[in-house]
N, C-alpha and C positions, 0 to 999 in steps of 0.2 A: 845755446838752446838746452833746456832740461832734458834728462834722460827720458822721463815719460813722454815728452813731445817728440824726441827722436824715435821712440818706439812706435808711437802713433803714426808717424810719417812712414816708417819702415813698413808697418803692417797695411798701409794703404796701397802699396805696390802690388802688382799683379804677377810679374815674373820674377821669381826668387830661385837663385841657386843655392845649394847647400854643399858647401866645400868640407869634405871629411867624411863623406859616407863610408861606413866600414864594411869590409868583406867578411867580417864577423859580426853580424847584426845584433846578437843577443845584447840588449840594453845599451847599444852604442847610441850616444846622444844624437849624432847627426842623422841616424836612420829614424830615430823616434821623431825628431823635429821634421824631418822630410815627410813623414806619414802625416804628421799633425797638419803641416801646411797643405798637403795633398787633399786630406779629408775636409779641410776647410775651404776647398775651391780654389786654392792658388794654382798657377801654372809653375810647377817646381821642376828644377833640374838637379840631378845627382852629380856630384863631382868626386872622382877618385882616379888618380893618375894610374892605377894599376889594374882597373876593372872596365869592362864594356857593359856588364850587366850585374846588378845586385838585387836579390829578392825579386827577381822578374822584372825589374825596372831598368830601362836604359841608363847607362851611366857614361858620363863624358870625362875624358881624361884631363881637361882644363877648361877654365872659363872661356879661353879663346876658341875652343872647339864646339862651343854651343851653337845651336842653329839660330839663336837670336840673342842679343844682348840682355843680360838680366837687369831688372830695375833695381835689385838689391841682392847682397850676398850674405848668408849666414855662414859664419866661419866656426866649424866644429873640428878642425884639424888639432894636432898637437901645437903647442905654442911656437915651437921651433919652425913650423910651416906657414904660420900666419902672415909674416912679412911677404912671403912670396905671393901669397893669395892678394894681399892688399896691392902689391905692385901690378898684378894682373888687372885689378879693378881699375886701378890708375891708368893703365894703359887702354882699357876699353871704355873709360868714361863712366864707370859705375860710382855713384856718389853716396851710396848707403851701404854700410857693413855693420854687422852685428857679431861680435866675438862672444862665444859662449863662455860664461863665467857666473858661477854662483857663489860659492864660499871660497873656493881655492882660485888658482891661476887659470885653470881651464884653458881656453884657446888664446887668451890675451897675451900680448907681447908688447912691451913699451915701445920698441922700434916700429912696430907696426902702427901703433897709435900715433906716434909722431909723424910717420909718413902720411897718414889720413889727414892730419892737421895741415901738413905742408900742401897737400893736393886738393884740400877742400872737400874732402870725403867725410860725411856724417859718420861718426863711428860710435856705437853703443858698446860699452866696455863692461857692462854688468848685466846678469840675468839670462834669461832663456825664453824664447817664444812660447814655450809649454806653460809659462806663467801668465800669458796674455791671450792667446788664441783659444777661443772657446770651443767646446767645454773645457774648463780648466779643472784638473782633478785635485783632490784635497791636499795632497803632498806639495804640488807647485803653488797652491794658494797660501799654504803655511810659509814656503820659501819666500814668496812675494811679500807677505806680511813682515818677516823678519828682515828683509832687505830694505823694506820701506822704514822701519823703525831704526835700522841700522844706518840710515842715511845713503845708502847705495842707490836708491831709486827715488828721485825727487821730481 
């Protein structure tokens, strides 16, 4: 399936967990994406193994501790933690993940992607929901444009 199709399917989900919410929210990707999903009407869950609350929002220590299984998981952890998040997704039967990644490595990990393939989990390995969830700011429109012409988004 093409990346753009995977993104469309991901964004059709209602319950989305954001793994990698930061306790230092200033410009933290996970926190920004969490707010974007929340403002767009999604039922969003914040995941951070070291916090019960961040920016006034309930935070869960793991995907397993959520009150309901998420339909999809956005991964904004450091790349070294991505494999553990994907393992939890596999255990819970979550079959849609999105690794935050624009021009650098971001949250992407090749072993985590490999596990996704082995477990039948649809994995988006490029981009950011900020490029697709409306309204899209000018900066993310530009990033999306350059990723399209660079062949990352097909």
